[in-house]
C-alpha positions in Angstrom: 0.0 0.0 0.0 2.8 2.4 0.9 4.7 1.5 -2.2 1.6 2.1 -4.3 1.3 5.7 -3.0 5.0 6.3 -3.6 4.8 5.0 -7.1 2.1 7.4 -8.3 3.5 10.8 -7.6 2.5 13.3 -10.3 5.2 13.9 -12.9 5.0 17.7 -12.5 6.0 17.4 -8.8 9.1 15.3 -9.6 10.7 18.4 -10.8 11.3 19.3 -7.2 14.0 16.5 -7.1 16.0 18.2 -9.9 18.7 20.7 -9.0 17.5 21.0 -5.4 19.9 19.6 -2.8 17.9 20.6 0.2 14.4 22.0 0.8 14.4 22.6 4.6 13.3 25.9 5.8 16.9 26.9 6.8 18.2 26.5 3.3 18.9 29.7 1.4 20.6 30.4 -1.9 24.2 29.2 -1.8 27.0 31.7 -0.9 28.7 33.3 -3.9 25.8 33.1 -6.3 26.0 35.8 -8.9 24.5 36.8 -12.2 21.7 34.7 -13.7 20.8 32.8 -10.4 20.5 36.0 -8.4 18.4 37.6 -11.2 16.2 34.5 -11.4 15.7 34.4 -7.7 14.8 38.1 -7.5 12.4 37.8 -10.5 10.6 34.8 -8.8 10.3 36.5 -5.6 8.7 39.6 -7.2 6.4 37.4 -9.4 4.9 35.3 -6.6 4.6 38.4 -4.3 2.7 40.5 -6.9 0.4 37.5 -7.6 -0.4 37.1 -4.0 -1.0 40.8 -3.4 -3.3 40.9 -6.4 -5.1 37.9 -5.0 -5.7 39.8 -1.7 -7.2 42.8 -3.6 -9.4 40.5 -5.5 -10.5 38.4 -2.6 -10.7 40.7 0.4 -12.1 38.1 2.7 -9.0 36.0 2.3 -7.0 39.1 3.4 -9.2 39.4 6.5 -8.6 35.8 7.4 -4.8 36.1 7.3 -4.9 39.3 9.4 -4.6 41.9 6.5 -7.5 44.3 7.2 -7.0 46.8 4.3 -10.0 45.5 2.4 -12.4 44.8 5.2 -15.1 47.0 3.6 -15.8 44.7 0.7 -16.5 41.2 -0.4 -15.8 39.7 -3.9 -18.4 38.1 -6.0 -16.1 35.1 -6.6 -18.8 33.1 -8.5 -19.7 35.7 -11.1 -18.7 35.0 -14.7 -16.6 38.1 -14.8 -14.6 37.2 -11.8 -14.1 33.6 -12.9 -13.0 34.8 -16.4 -10.5 37.3 -14.8 -9.1 34.6 -12.5 -8.4 32.4 -15.5 -6.7 35.3 -17.4 -4.5 36.1 -14.3 -3.5 32.5 -13.9 -2.5 32.3 -17.6 -0.7 35.6 -17.3 1.4 34.5 -14.4 2.1 31.1 -15.8 3.5 32.8 -18.9 5.6 35.1 -16.8 6.9 32.2 -14.8 8.0 30.5 -18.1 10.5 33.4 -18.6 12.4 32.3 -15.4 14.9 29.4 -15.9 14.3 27.0 -13.1 17.8 25.5 -13.6 19.1 28.8 -12.1 17.2 28.2 -8.9 18.2 26.3 -5.8 16.8 25.4 -2.5 13.7 27.3 -1.4 13.6 29.2 -4.7 13.3 26.0 -6.7 10.6 24.6 -4.4 8.7 27.9 -4.6 8.9 27.8 -8.5 7.5 24.3 -8.7 4.7 24.9 -6.2 3.6 28.1 -7.9 3.6 26.4 -11.3 1.6 23.5 -9.9 -0.9 25.8 -8.4 -1.5 27.8 -11.6 -1.9 24.7 -13.7 -4.3 23.1 -11.3 -6.3 26.3 -11.1 -6.5 26.4 -15.0 -7.5 22.8 -15.1 -10.2 23.3 -12.5 -11.8 25.9 -14.7 -13.0 23.1 -17.0 -15.5 22.0 -14.4 -18.7 24.0 -13.6 -18.4 24.2 -9.7 -19.8 27.7 -9.9 -23.2 26.3 -11.0 -23.6 24.4 -7.7 -22.2 27.2 -5.4 -23.9 26.3 -2.2 -24.9 23.3 -0.2 -25.4 22.5 3.5 -21.6 21.9 4.0 -20.0 24.4 1.7 -22.1 27.5 2.2 -20.8 31.0 1.9 -24.0 32.3 3.6 -23.1 30.2 6.7 -19.6 31.5 6.6 -20.9 35.1 6.4 -23.2 34.5 9.4 -20.1 33.5 11.4 -18.2 36.5 10.0 -21.0 38.9 11.0 -21.8 37.4 14.4 -18.5 38.7 15.8 -17.2 35.1 16.3 -15.4 35.1 12.9 -12.4 36.8 11.4 -14.0 40.3 10.9 -13.0 42.6 13.7 -15.6 44.5 15.6 -13.3 46.7 17.8 -13.6 50.2 16.2 -16.3 52.3 14.7 -14.6 51.8 11.4 -14.8 48.0 11.8 -18.6 48.3 12.2 -18.9 50.6 9.1 -16.8 48.2 7.1 -19.2 45.4 7.8 -22.2 47.5 6.8 -20.4 47.7 3.4 -19.8 44.0 3.3 -23.6 43.5 3.9 -24.2 45.3 0.6 -21.8 43.0 -1.2 -23.4 40.0 0.5 -26.7 40.8 -1.1 -25.1 40.9 -4.5 -23.4 37.5 -3.8 -26.7 36.0 -2.9 -28.3 37.1 -6.1 -25.4 35.5 -8.0 -26.2 32.2 -6.2 -29.7 32.3 -7.7 -28.4 33.2 -11.2 -25.8 30.4 -11.2 -28.1 27.7 -9.8 -30.8 28.7 -12.4 -28.2 28.2 -15.2 -27.0 24.9 -13.6 -30.6 23.6 -13.7 -30.8 24.4 -17.3 -27.6 22.5 -18.0 -28.4 19.6 -15.7 -25.8 20.5 -13.2 -27.8 20.4 -9.9 -27.4 19.4 -6.3 -28.8 16.3 -4.7 -32.3 16.9 -3.1 -31.1 15.6 0.3 -28.6 18.3 0.6 -30.9 21.1 -0.5 -33.4 20.0 2.2 -30.8 20.6 4.8 -29.8 23.8 3.3 -33.3 25.1 3.3 -33.4 24.5 7.1 -30.2 26.5 7.5 -31.5 29.4 5.4 -34.8 29.4 7.2 -33.1 30.0 10.5 -32.0 33.4 9.3 -35.3 34.7 8.2 -36.6 36.5 11.3 -39.1 39.3 12.0 -37.0 41.2 14.5 -33.5 42.3 13.6 -32.4 42.0 17.2 -33.0 38.2 16.9 -30.4 37.9 14.1 -26.9 36.7 14.6 -25.8 39.8 12.7 -27.1 41.9 15.6 -24.7 40.4 18.1 -21.9 43.0 17.4 -24.4 45.7 18.4 -25.3 43.9 21.5 -21.5 43.5 22.3 -20.5 47.0 21.1 -17.3 48.3 22.8 -18.0 50.5 25.8 -15.8 53.4 24.5 -18.0 54.2 21.6 -19.7 57.6 21.8 -23.4 57.8 22.3 -23.8 59.2 18.8 -21.9 56.4 17.2 -23.8 53.8 19.2 -27.2 55.2 18.1 -26.1 55.5 14.5 -24.6 52.1 14.2 -27.6 50.5 15.9 -30.0 52.1 13.5 -27.8 51.2 10.5 -27.5 47.6 11.5 -31.2 47.2 12.2 -31.9 48.7 8.7 -29.2 46.5 7.0 -30.4 43.3 8.6 -34.0 44.1 7.9 -33.7 45.4 4.3 -30.7 43.6 3.0 -29.5 40.5 4.8 -32.8 38.9 5.7 -34.3 39.6 2.3 -31.2 38.1 0.7 -31.6 34.9 2.7 -35.4 34.9 1.9 -34.9 35.3 -1.8 -32.4 32.3 -1.9 -34.7 30.3 0.3 -37.7 31.0 -1.9 -35.8 30.2 -5.1 -34.5 26.9 -3.8 -37.8 25.9 -2.3 -40.1 27.0 -5.2 -38.0 26.7 -8.3 -34.8 24.7 -7.7 -36.0 21.9 -5.5 -38.1 20.4 -8.3 -34.9 20.3 -10.4 -32.8 18.6 -7.8 -31.7 15.0 -8.3 -32.3 11.8 -6.3 -28.8 10.6 -7.1 -25.9 11.7 -4.9 -22.6 10.9 -6.7 -20.6 13.4 -8.7 -20.3 10.9 -11.5 -24.0 11.1 -12.1 -23.5 14.7 -13.5 -22.5 15.4 -17.0 -18.7 15.0 -17.1 -18.8 14.0 -13.5 -16.4 11.1 -13.7 -13.6 13.3 -15.2 -14.5 16.0 -12.7 -14.2 13.6 -9.7 -10.9 12.1 -11.0 -9.5 15.7 -11.2 -10.7 16.4 -7.7 -9.1 13.3 -6.4 -5.8 14.2 -8.0 -5.8 17.8 -6.8 -6.9 16.8 -3.2 -4.4 14.1 -2.7 -1.5 15.5 -4.8 -1.0 12.0 -6.2 -2.2 10.2 -9.3 -4.0 7.6 -7.3 -7.2 6.6 -9.1 -10.6 6.3 -7.3 -10.4 2.5 -7.6 -6.9 2.4 -6.1 -8.0 4.6 -3.2 -11.0 2.4 -2.6 -8.8 -0.6 -2.3 -6.4 1.2 0.1 -9.4 2.1 2.2 -10.7 -1.5 2.4 -7.3 -2.7 3.4 -6.9 -0.1 6.1 -10.4 -0.8 7.5 -9.4 -4.5 7.9 -6.1 -3.6 9.5 -7.6 -1.2 12.0 -10.3 -3.7 12.9 -7.5 -6.0 14.0 -6.0 -3.3 16.2 -9.4 -2.8 17.8 -9.7 -6.4 18.7 -6.5 -5.9 20.8 -8.3 -3.2 22.8 -11.3 -5.3 23.3 -9.2 -8.1 24.7 -7.4 -5.7 27.0 -10.6 -4.4 28.6 -12.0 -8.0 28.8 -14.9 -7.6 26.4 -16.2 -10.9 25.3 -18.6 -10.0 22.5 -17.9 -9.3 18.9 -16.9 -5.9 17.4 -20.4 -4.8 16.7 -21.4 -5.6 20.3 -18.5 -3.5 21.5 -19.6 -0.6 19.3 -23.1 -0.9 20.8 -21.6 -0.9 24.3 -19.6 2.3 23.6 -22.6 4.0 22.1 -24.9 3.2 24.9 -23.1 3.2 28.3 -23.7 6.4 30.1 -20.2 6.5 31.5 -18.9 7.5 28.0 -21.1 10.6 27.6 -21.6 14.0 29.3 -24.9 15.2 30.3 -24.5 18.9 29.1 -22.7 20.6 26.2 -20.7 22.8 28.6 -19.1 19.8 30.1 -17.7 18.8 26.7 -16.3 22.2 26.1 -14.8 22.4 29.5 -13.2 19.0 29.0 -11.5 20.2 25.9 -10.2 23.3 27.7 -8.6 21.3 30.4 -7.1 19.0 27.8 -5.5 21.9 26.1 -3.2 22.8 29.0 -2.4 19.1 29.6 -1.4 18.3 26.1 0.5 21.6 25.6 2.7 20.6 28.6 3.5 17.2 27.0 4.4 18.5 23.5 8.1 19.2 24.1 8.6 15.4 24.4 8.1 15.1 20.7 8.7 18.6 19.3 11.4 21.3 19.4 9.4 23.7 17.1 6.3 25.5 18.5 3.8 28.1 17.2 3.7 31.6 18.7 0.0 32.1 17.8 -2.4 31.7 20.7 -5.2 29.2 20.8 -8.6 28.7 22.4 -11.6 26.3 22.5 -15.1 27.4 21.6 -18.4 25.6 21.0 -19.6 25.4 17.4 -22.2 28.0 16.8 -25.9 27.0 17.0 -26.7 28.2 13.5 -24.4 25.6 11.9 -23.9 22.8 14.5 -26.5 20.4 13.2 -24.8 20.0 9.8 -21.2 20.8 11.0 -18.5 18.2 11.5 -17.5 17.1 15.0 -14.9 19.8 15.2 -13.0 22.3 13.1 -10.1 24.6 13.4 -9.9 28.3 12.3 -6.5 29.7 12.0 -5.3 32.7 14.0 -3.2 35.5 12.7 0.6 35.4 12.8 0.8 38.8 14.6 -1.1 37.4 17.6 -4.1 39.7 17.3 -6.5 36.8 16.7 -6.0 33.3 18.3 -6.5 30.0 16.5 -9.9 28.5 17.5 -10.8 24.8 18.0 -14.6 24.7 17.4 -16.1 21.6 19.2 -19.6 20.5 18.1 -21.8 19.8 21.1 -25.1 19.3 19.2 -26.8 16.1 20.4 -24.4 15.6 23.3 -25.2 11.9 23.5 -23.6 11.5 20.1 -20.3 13.0 21.3 -18.5 10.2 23.2 -15.9 11.1 25.8 -13.7 8.3 24.5 -13.3 10.2 21.2 -12.1 13.5 22.8 -8.3 13.0 23.0 -7.8 12.0 19.4 -10.1 14.8 18.2 -8.1 17.3 20.2 -4.8 16.1 18.9 -6.1 16.4 15.4 -7.6 19.9 15.5 -5.4 21.5 18.1 -2.1 20.3 19.6 0.0 19.0 17.8 -2.4 18.9 14.8 -3.9 21.8 12.8 -3.1 24.5 15.3 0.6 23.5 15.4 1.0 23.0 11.6 -1.0 26.0 10.3 0.4 28.4 12.9 4.0 27.4 12.4 3.6 27.6 8.6 2.2 31.2 8.6 4.9 32.3 11.0 7.7 31.3 8.6 8.6 34.8 7.5 11.4 33.7 5.3 8.8 32.1 2.9 6.8 33.9 0.3 3.3 34.7 1.5 1.6 32.3 -1.0 3.4 29.5 0.8 2.9 30.9 4.3 -0.9 31.1 3.8 -1.5 28.4 1.3 -2.2 24.7 1.8 -2.3 21.3 0.2 -5.1 19.4 1.8 -3.3 16.0 1.8 -0.5 17.6 3.8 -2.6 19.5 6.3 -5.1 16.9 7.0 -2.5 14.1 6.7 -0.5 15.8 9.3 -3.5 16.2 11.6 -4.3 12.5 11.3 -0.7 11.6 11.9 -0.8 13.9 15.0 -3.6 11.6 16.3 -1.3 8.7 16.2 1.2 10.3 18.6 -1.0 10.0 21.6 0.8 7.2 23.3 4.3 8.7 22.6 3.0 12.0 24.1 1.8 10.3 27.2 -2.0 10.2 26.7 -4.3 7.4 25.5 -3.5 5.9 28.9 -7.2 4.9 29.1 -7.7 2.0 26.7 -11.1 3.4 25.7 -9.4 6.7 24.7 -7.0 4.6 22.6 -9.9 2.8 21.1 -11.3 6.3 20.3 -8.0 7.0 18.4 -8.3 3.8 16.5 -12.0 4.6 15.7 -11.0 8.0 14.5 -8.4 6.5 12.2 -10.9 3.9 11.1 -13.3 6.7 10.2 -10.7 8.2 7.9 -10.1 4.8 6.3 -13.8 4.4 5.8 -13.9 7.7 4.1 -11.6 6.4 1.4 -14.1 3.6 0.8 -17.3 5.7 0.9 -16.1 8.8 -0.8 -15.0 6.8 -3.9 -18.1 4.5 -3.4 -20.4 7.5 -3.7 -18.7 9.4 -6.6 -17.1 6.6 -8.7 -19.1 3.5 -7.9 -22.7 4.8 -7.8 -23.2 4.0 -4.1 -26.3 5.5 -2.6 -26.6 7.4 0.6 -28.1 4.3 2.3 -25.3 2.2 0.9 -22.8 4.5 2.7 -24.8 4.6 5.9 -24.9 0.8 6.0 -21.2 0.5 5.5 -20.6 3.0 8.4 -22.9 1.2 10.8 -21.4 -2.1 9.9 -17.8 -1.1 10.4 -17.6 1.7 13.0 -18.9 2.9 16.4 -21.0 5.7 15.0 -24.4 7.1 16.0 -27.0 8.2 13.6 -26.5 12.0 14.0 -22.9 11.8 13.1 -23.3 9.2 10.4 -25.9 11.3 8.6 -24.0 14.5 8.8 -20.8 12.8 7.6 -22.3 11.0 4.6 -24.0 14.3 3.5 -20.6 16.0 3.9 -19.0 13.5 1.5 -21.9 14.0 -0.9 -21.4 17.8 -0.7 -17.6 17.9 -1.0 -16.4 15.1 -3.3 -12.8 14.0 -2.6 -12.2 16.3 0.4 -12.4 13.3 2.8 -9.6 11.5 0.9 -6.9 13.9 2.0 -6.6 12.6 5.6 -5.6 9.0 5.2 -3.6 9.4 2.0 -1.5 12.2 3.6 -1.1 10.3 6.9 0.0 7.2 5.1 2.8 9.2 3.4 4.0 10.9 6.5 4.1 7.6 8.4 5.9 6.0 5.5 8.6 8.7 5.5 9.0 8.4 9.3 9.4 4.6 9.0 12.0 5.1 6.2 13.9 7.6 8.4 13.8 5.3 11.4 15.0 2.3 9.4 17.9 4.2 7.7 19.0 6.2 10.7 18.6 3.7 13.4 19.7 5.0 16.8 20.6 8.3 15.2 16.9 8.9 14.4 15.6 12.0 16.4 11.8 12.3 16.3 11.8 15.9 17.2 14.2 16.7 14.4 12.0 14.7 12.1 8.9 16.7 13.0 10.7 19.9 12.5 11.8 18.7 9.0 8.2 17.8 8.1 6.7 21.1 9.4 9.6 23.5 8.6 8.6 24.5 5.1 4.8 24.7 5.6 2.4 22.6 3.5 3.8 20.8 0.6 2.6 18.5 -2.2 3.3 15.0 -1.0 5.9 14.3 -3.7 7.8 17.5 -2.6 7.6 16.3 1.0 9.0 13.0 0.1 11.9 14.5 -1.8 12.6 16.9 1.0 12.6 14.1 3.7 14.8 11.9 1.6 17.4 14.7 1.4 17.0 15.3 5.2 17.7 11.6 5.8 20.8 11.8 3.7 22.0 14.9 5.6 21.7 13.1 8.9 23.9 10.2 7.9 
């Protein structure tokens, strides 16, 4: 299985291995370089920086999320035909400019930057062949939901000054335009047979309905007014309150209402009963592209499906060992039923779950130096997933902070249906989302000031999610998973990611139904209905996204095993982790090349 992944690295990424002796974050251009190599390096640095800056101007919300607040008074209509056409033109323009730089004159980080930038532009251009803009919204990928979080004060938009409040008033205007574009695009999609599954739209309607309220003060968008800083003048408080009530009542709520009415009355009859991407025109090719982009490999859906089946069987064997340890005499399904029903494994109230994660934060942070000598500076906190999205949200998610420390990273824990959130799952979930998972990896990456910004703030999903799943596997080495039920929770979490390989490819390449997937989940994991339903609908809504975790984890684990085998007693796990994290997120082939060079340097 590991050899299979290693054998199917995209040819474009193999360029990283050429003319690049090292790719660690400490590597700079070699002393004494002059002439063409210096010119090439400078030209590349200017090229990637101007592209990134242009991207922030065109997508102000991305700027907000990375802590650049220059464009906080606007949103981009990123799904309009004009925006999409301009994006394609810019990608072609910069790919042409890149071709004027000779990569053979680049070394170290410059060569890695060149190859990554080229890959990004080529994938962006290839993605333009597929009509994602015609299905711009579902219950899982929903810009309206993101905007609610943004406007509630719990998101990335700041509500600290009068100017911040005025900026969001302007963003509300742009939001109304975006919502109209959703209707235009989905109407065109229906004409072309590119439509969402009915089951997803039913959930989306419920989400939209929650925002259609009579009294503006009941809206999530009113929360910043309720929490207005005390140093605002009386005049500003009065003006902003009136302006927000008007904007909520005349712009935001009507925008939600129009989209709700369109989906309910016009779009719903056009939705499809099928759920796989392959059931859409050109869907098989579309899914194959998404798989390749998500995993940064050339693994086919069939190959990934088989890897998933093999991993499910392997992890089931590990689970049997835990069952033997705790003295359980029934079969695996009976053990699952026991874990899902015994009251000792569940909190009685959502606040208990959130407090449990907060206590865990301090404990795990204190253990991390055993395995790491590189740490993020960005702060971190635990919050409950907001009520408006918790019913359809994943069990947890992480939102990055800002490298200047002005906004911490946040681990959102879902406490909806508390009896579906087992205590035995908590340690693995925390390692994944927080320490040493997403919070470590994302924060360290964006704090690498020697890297160009497109690398500091970019991501490759197979790397980021693969690292987070690998982080879950470190529990025993860190000194947790001392409770066998918590270790079973870690195995169950890993099992879940293996199941994803099976069911995502089953849905989108093998014509599995929603019920087929639910049946496979219930047969092979300790999952309750609430989570199973939200997860299967997530996979329907976001084809290929769920593949990144296991594919990335297998690659990182393979590289660690290789390093341990070659280096023997000289292997230092903390140095290995620094090597993996020290250049930010990478395509998996680039990561492999980098670690191979790192191993050679240790000998």
